[in-house]
C-alpha positions in Angstrom: 12.7 27.9 4.2 12.8 24.4 2.6 15.7 23.6 0.3 14.8 21.8 -2.9 17.2 20.2 -5.4 16.3 18.6 -8.7 18.3 16.4 -11.0 18.5 13.3 -13.2 20.4 10.3 -12.2 23.0 8.7 -14.6 22.5 4.9 -14.6 24.7 3.0 -12.2 26.4 6.3 -11.0 26.3 7.7 -7.5 25.0 11.3 -7.2 25.5 13.3 -4.1 22.9 15.9 -3.0 23.8 18.4 -0.3 20.8 19.9 1.4 20.2 21.9 4.6 16.7 21.2 5.8 15.7 23.1 8.9 14.1 20.2 10.7 16.6 17.5 9.9 14.3 15.6 7.6 14.2 15.3 3.8 12.0 13.6 1.1 13.3 11.9 -2.0 10.8 11.8 -4.8 10.8 10.4 -8.4 9.4 13.1 -10.7 9.8 11.5 -14.2 11.4 8.5 -16.0 10.5 6.1 -13.2 13.2 3.8 -12.0 13.9 2.6 -8.5 16.2 4.8 -6.5 18.5 3.5 -3.7 20.0 6.0 -1.3 22.0 6.5 1.9 22.3 9.3 4.4 25.4 8.2 6.3 28.1 9.3 3.7 28.5 5.7 2.3 27.9 5.2 -1.4 24.7 3.3 -2.0 24.6 0.3 -4.3 21.7 -1.1 -6.4 19.7 -3.5 -4.2 22.4 -2.9 -1.6 22.2 -3.6 2.2 21.5 -0.6 4.4 20.0 1.4 1.5 16.7 3.2 1.6 14.5 2.6 -1.4 12.1 4.8 -3.4 10.2 2.3 -5.7 9.8 3.1 -9.4 6.8 5.2 -10.1 6.3 8.9 -10.8 5.4 10.5 -7.5 6.9 7.7 -5.4 8.6 9.3 -2.4 10.3 8.4 0.9 10.9 10.8 3.8 13.9 10.2 6.1 15.7 11.8 9.0 19.1 13.2 8.2 22.2 13.3 10.2 24.6 16.2 10.0 25.9 17.0 7.4 22.8 16.9 5.3 24.0 14.7 2.5 22.1 12.1 0.5 23.8 9.8 -2.0 21.6 8.3 -4.7 21.9 5.6 -7.3 19.6 3.8 -9.8 20.0 1.3 -12.6 17.9 3.7 -14.7 17.8 7.5 -15.3 15.0 8.8 -13.1 14.4 12.5 -12.5 14.3 13.2 -8.8 13.6 15.9 -6.3 15.1 16.1 -2.8 13.3 18.4 -0.5 14.4 19.4 3.0 11.5 19.9 5.4 
């Protein structure tokens, strides 16, 4: 069964989402209040426009699927306050 976590980012603050997808992949999606989300899956805190960060462009419904290492942790940051959904596949 897929794990799904929802939340709202606080501007310029790293949020950590722990998820246990069965296949080792996850999708990060913006669900409301569009603002670009930067994230990392290697345990390092992401930075806004930072090197080695994955990017979900601003826009409701924008999403990016990624492979996850163990443990299944995604760290997110944004300059805005987007609502997000992280879904393990």
